N, C-alpha and C positions, 0 to 999 in steps of 0.2 A: 248419313255418311259424313256430313260436315263436322258434327261433334266428335266423331272418331278421329278424323284427320287433325282436328284441333288438339285433341288429347295427345296424339302422337307427336305433334309439333312441340308441345310443352314438356314432353318426356325428358327428364334430366338424369336418370339413373335407374338401376334395377328396382323392381317393385316386388312385394311379396306375391306368391301365387294367387291368381284370381283378381288382382288389383291393377290391371292395366297391361299394356303391351310389354314385350321383352325389352330389357334395357339395352342401350347402345354400348359399343365397346368402351372400356374404361379409358379415361383421359386424365391429364394432370389438372391441378387446381382444386379449390375447395368444393365441397358438396353441401348446398344449403337445403335443409329440410324445413319447409314452411308448414307450421301447424296453425290452421286458420279456424277460428271459432265460427261454426256454422249454425249457432243457435239463434233463436228469434230475438234474443236480447241485444245482440251485437249490432250497432249502427252500421250503415253502409260505409265502405272504405272511402268513398268519395261522394259528396252530395251532387256532383255534376255528371257522374258516370254511372252507367248501369253496373250491377254487381259483377257479372262475369267479365265485362270489359275492364272494370277497375282491377279485378284480380289478375287478369292477363297482363295488364300494364305493370302491375307490381312485380310479377314474376320476371318481366323483362328488365327490371332494374338491376338484376344481378350481373349485367354486362358480360354475358357469355359463360359465367360460372355455371356448373351443373346444379340443378335444383330439383327438388321433389316437393309434392304438394299433398298434405294430409288435411282433409276437411273433417271436423269432428263435432259431435254433439254429445249424445249418450253413447253407451257401449256399442249399440247396434246402428249408430248413425255416423260411422267412420268410413271414409273412402280415401283412396290413394290415387293421385294423378288424374283426377277427373274434375276439372274446373267447372264443367257444366252443372255440377250438383251444388254449386255455391248459390244457395237461395235464401240463406238465413231462416230456415224453417225447422231447424232442430228443436226438439222439445226439451232437451236436457243439455247440460254442460258438464262433461266428465273429463277432467284433465288427466286423470290416471290412465284411463284406457286410450286416450290420445297418445300419450308417451309410450304405452305398450306397443302401439302400432309403429311409432317412430323407432323403437328398439328393433323391431322386425325389419324395417327398411334399412337401418344402419348396419345390421348384421350381414347384408348382402354385399357389402363393400369390403375390399381387402383391408387387412390390418395396416394401420398407418395412414389411411385416407383422412384428409383434412375435412372432418364433418362439423357442421354447425347447424344448430336448431334455432328457428325464429318462430316465436309464438305470438300470434295476433289475437287478442281477446280483450274483453272488457273486465276480466278478472272476477266474474260472478260465478261462483261454484254452485252447481245445481245438478247433482247426480241423480240417476233414476233409482228409486228404492228397490225396484225389481232386480237391479244389477248388484245390489249390496245386501242380499238376504242374510249373509253371515254376520252382519253388524247387529249387536244386541239391541233390543227395543229400548227406546229412550236415548240412545246415543246419537249425537248429531252426525248425519251422513256427510255433510260438507267438511267437518273437521277430520273425519276418517279419510275422506278423499284427499284432503290436503296432506295428511301425514304420509299416506302411501305414495303420493306423487313425489314428495320430497325424498323419500327413501329410494324410489326408482331413479330419480335424477342423480343421486349420489352414486348409484350403481352404474349408470350409463357413462358418466365422466365425459360427456360431450358438451362443449360450450353452448350455453343457452342465452339467447337474446329475446327480450320481451318488448313488444310494441303494444302499449295499452291504448285501445281505441275507445273513445267515449269520454264522458265527463268524469272527473276524478271520483273514485269510489269513496264512500264514507270512511271516516277514521274509526278504529276500534276493531274488535274481534269479529268473527263471523256473526252477522246480525240476523234478525228474524227474516228480513227481506232478502237474505242470502248475498248481500253485497260483501265483498271481501276487501279488507284493508290492504294498503300497499305492503304491509308486512308479509303477506302471503307471497307476493311477487318477489320481494327481496329474499325471502327464504328459498324460493325456487332457484334464483340465480346464484345464491351462495352455495346451495347444494350441488349445482351443476358446475360451477366455475371455481369453487374454493376461495382462497384468499384474494384472488383477483377481483372478486366482487365485494370486497370490504368497503364500508361506507366512505372512508377517506380516499381510497383508490377511485371509487365512482365519482366523487366530488372533483378530483383532479381531472379525470378523463372528460367529465362534462364541461369543466371550466375551459379546457383547451379545445373542445369540440373535435376530438380526434380519437381514433381507435388504434392503440399502439400494440406493442408486443407484450408488455407487462401490465400496462394500464389500459383497460378497455371499458367502454360504456356498455352496459348490458340492459338498461331499462330506458325506453323511450315512451313518450306520451303524445298521442295525437287526438285532438278534439274533433268532434264530428264535422265541424265547419271547415277544418283545415284540409282534410282529405289527402290526396296523393301528393300534394305539394310538400307536405311534411313527411309523408311516408317514404317518398323517393330517396331523399338524402340519407335517411336512416338505413334503408335496405342497401343502398350502394355502399355505405360505410361498413355494414356488417359483412357483405359479400366480398369486399375488396381484400386483396392479400394483406396480411398483417405487416406493418412497417413501424419502425421505432420513432415515428414522428412525435408522438406526445412525450415520450421519454426524452427525446432530444430537446424538445421545447422546454420541458421542465428543467432539464440540465442547463440549458442556455439561459433560462429566465431566472432560476433560483439558485441552483447548485453551483454553477460556474462562477457567477458574481460573488457568491458567498465564499467560495474557495479562494478566489483572487483577492478578496478583501482580507481573508484570514492570512493568506500568504504574505500580502503586503504588510499587515500588522506584525506578523512574526518577523518579517524581514527588517522592519524598522527597529524591532527590539533586539535583533542580533546582528545588525549590519556592521557594527563597529568592530575593529580589530582590538583585542584578540579573542580567540575561542579555543577550546580544548584541542590540542594537536597542533595549533599554530606555534611558530617559533620566532624567537628573537636572536639575532646574531650580534654578539658583543665583540668588538675588536679591541684587544688589549696589548699593551707593551710591558716588557719586563720593568719592574720597579717603578711603574707609573700607575698608581691606583685610579680606578674609574669610579666616580660617584653616581649612583643610580637613584632616580626619583620615580614615583609611581603616579600615573594618571594626571599628567600635566600636559597642557596644550603645547604642542611642539610641531615643527615641520619635519617630515620624514625624509629619508634619502631620495625617495622617488618624487618628491615635490608636493605631496599631499599633506594635509594637516590631520593630527590625531590628538585625542585627549585621553586615550586609554593606553595601558601598557607601560613599558619602561622608556625612560628618556635620560639623557646625560645632563648633569648639573655640575657647576664648578665648585660650589661651596658644600662641603660635607655636612654642614649644619642643616641644610635643606634636603639632604639625601635620606632615602630609606635604607640604603645598603651601599657598601663599597666592595668592589671586586678588584683583586690584585693578582697579577701573574708573577710568580716567583721563579727564580732560576732553580735548576736541579741542585739538590744538596750534595750529590756525589762529586768528589774532586779526585782526579787521577794523577795529580802532580806528586812528585817524590819529595818536594820540599818539606823539611821538618823531620824526615825519616833518617834513622841511623842505619845506613846500608853497609856498614863495615863488616858485618857478619855474613853477608851474602856471597855466594860463589860468583865467579866471573860470569858464568852462564846466566845466573839469575839477575845479576846486576845489569847485564845487557838487555834483559827483557823489561826491567822496571820502568824506564821512561817511555816506552812505546805506547801509542794510542791503542784503543780497544780493537779497531779493525786490523792494525799492524800486528798487534799481539796475537790475535786469532790466526792470522795468516802465518806468522813465524812459528807458532807451535805446531800447526799442521805440517809445515815444511820440515821441521826437526823430526817429527814422528815418522814422516814418509821417507825422507832422504838424508837424515842426519846419520852420524856415526853411531856405532853400537852404544857407546857411553852417552851420547846426546839423546838417543831414543829412550834409554832407560831413565835418564834424569828427567826428561820432558814428560814421559808417561807418569812418573811418580809425582811430578808437580801437578799434572792434570788430575790425577786421582785424588790428591789431597785437596785440590780446589773444589772438586765436585762434592766432596764430603761436607763442605761448609753449607750452612742453611742460608736462605735468602735474607733473613733478618740479621744474621751475623755479617754478611757481606755489606748490607746497608749500613750497619753500625760502624764498620771499619772505614768504609769509603766516605761516609758523611760525617766523620769525626771532626772535631775542632782542631786547630793547630796545636793546642796544648795537649789534647788527647793523642794526636798523631805522634808526638815526640815519645810517648810511652808505648806505642804500638810497634811490635816486631816487624821489621821490613819484610820478612818472609810471609807473615800473615797478610800484609797489605798486598803483596804480589799474588798470593793465592786467591784473595778476594777479587783482585783485578782479572785474573785468569778465568775465574768462575763467571764473572759478569761478561767477559768477552765472548764466552761460549754459550751463554743462555740468553736467547733473544727476548723471551717473556720477561725475565728479570731486568734486562737492559731497558725494555720499554717502560717498565714500572718505575725504575729508579731515575731514568733520564728524562721522563716526561715532565714538562713544565708543571709546577704546582700552582693550583688555583685556590685562592683563599677568599672566602666570603665573610664580610663583617656586616651584621644586621643591627640596625638601631631601633629604638622604640621598645614596645612591650616585650617582644621576643628577642631582645638583644643578645648577641653572641657572635663567636667567631669559629669558623670550621673550614677544613680543607674539602675541596670538591674534586670529583673525578667523574669520568663517564659513568652514567647510571645513577649518580647521586641525586637525592631529592633536596630541594631548597625552597625556601619561602621568602618572598620579598613583598612586603606590604600585604595586600589582600590576595595576591596571586601565588599559586603553587607551581613549581617548575621541576622538570626532570632534565639533568645535565646530559647533553648528547656528546657529540665529538668535540675534542679540543685539538684543533689542527692549525698548522702554520699556513700563512697566506693572508691576503687582504692588505690593508695599508699599514698594519702594525705586525708585531711579532707572532700573534696567534689570534685565531677566531674561535670564540666559544659559542656553541649552539645550545640555547636554552629553550626547551619545549614546554609550552603551557600545559600543566596537568590539572589545575583547578582555576576556574574562572567564574567568580560569582556573577549572577545575573538574575533578572526578574523571573520568578517561577522556575529558576534553574534551566531556562530555555537553552542557554549556551552549552549545557551539559546534555540535554535531551535531544536537541535537533542535530541531524547529521552535519558533519563538517562541510560536505559539498554544498548543502543548502545554505550554510552561513557564508561560504565564500562566494556563492552566486549573488547574494544580496550585498556583498562587499565589493563586487566588481574587481576582484583581485585574482590574478592567475596563480600567484604563489602564496603559500602558507607561511612564508618567512619574510622578515624584514630586518634591516640592520638598524640597531639602536643608534640614534643620533641626538 
């Protein structure tokens, strides 16, 4: 009666028909299937404990997790959930048929159950020849048993942990004394666990003494004299819920410091202003050229020091370029014109400013007399027929050229400009002229969107707007910034600004 009650108490899940009592209702948590070598070659689990008592204690190490017990020897020496049969009296050691029974036990659980297998053995393969009659004569039964076991483990796809009990087996292939090398054990865990059982992953898991989510230790060794003191932590570790402890420790010990060092190194290489997308603001005045130098130590407007980018210098001989803001070339004054041929109506319009001229024409068309409307519409029509280039040529002409320009053509050009906002913005915008010295010396006019190069930096001209301490502010955006390994081109601008401790991507040239 006592053995039956003991078996019932140890029951942890459903068993195949004829192998124990009915399983308890399903519960959450992992199911650990213990496969314990019951052959005569396996040393006792603990030198201080009786066999059955030691087995019962080992099963208790699962800390409430469901467990099953498979004792195995040869094909006909397999039992399920009967610890009283643990006597180490099996004549054979057949791993294949042990895992066949484990497959039957696993099939009784719902799909998705967290199943784990734990093999306790001395890794000595010794199948019964009577169970392998289909193996050709002369072929090693142990080798065949190993091959079929590995194929079966691949099919099962259930995590397998191995606890090697006894002295380390001999190195080499299956020997005449049927001792199996550690290679057999490694092949089993690789077949069952896939890439997670790779040698490097096993080394990391062993080093940190942890069983994580991705990195797990699958092979443990227990010497005969160590007993339950060594088996207990291994079983507890196997049965415990998976947690990313080892991965976090590896990340914190190796990866995170390496990442921080790399980020710090990259930060040092790109911490200086400028980088691609950064901008310089140059404040310029009409007819007062600014001389710009490149990569000179200077104090910025915000009080910091910088040795990169643009800076102002007084002597053009030490400058890389000169930036000049020039007044619009268009002149709307009537001086120098012969207005004697103009009608009285046209002569009244000639001295008006652009905005006054635009308003006066609109008034004449809407509320003027019939003659005034006809005359004004004709003037507006002739003005709109002029091209932008012709308007610019007439209005930007020199005093000598203006003396030869018919006054009516000048008035029409002025009317066209007054009514065309786009043309007015183009002709009346301040002109920005860049003079570059050195190897690529030259002079060119710049406008929004123009490309420019000063020293080793490439720029894209942004907005040219009024404001600041002078007549206009010119926004120059860095387009090309040479750096070590082109890091300032490759690394995102936000990363560079982070290590620059700057909120803005722009600074004013000083």
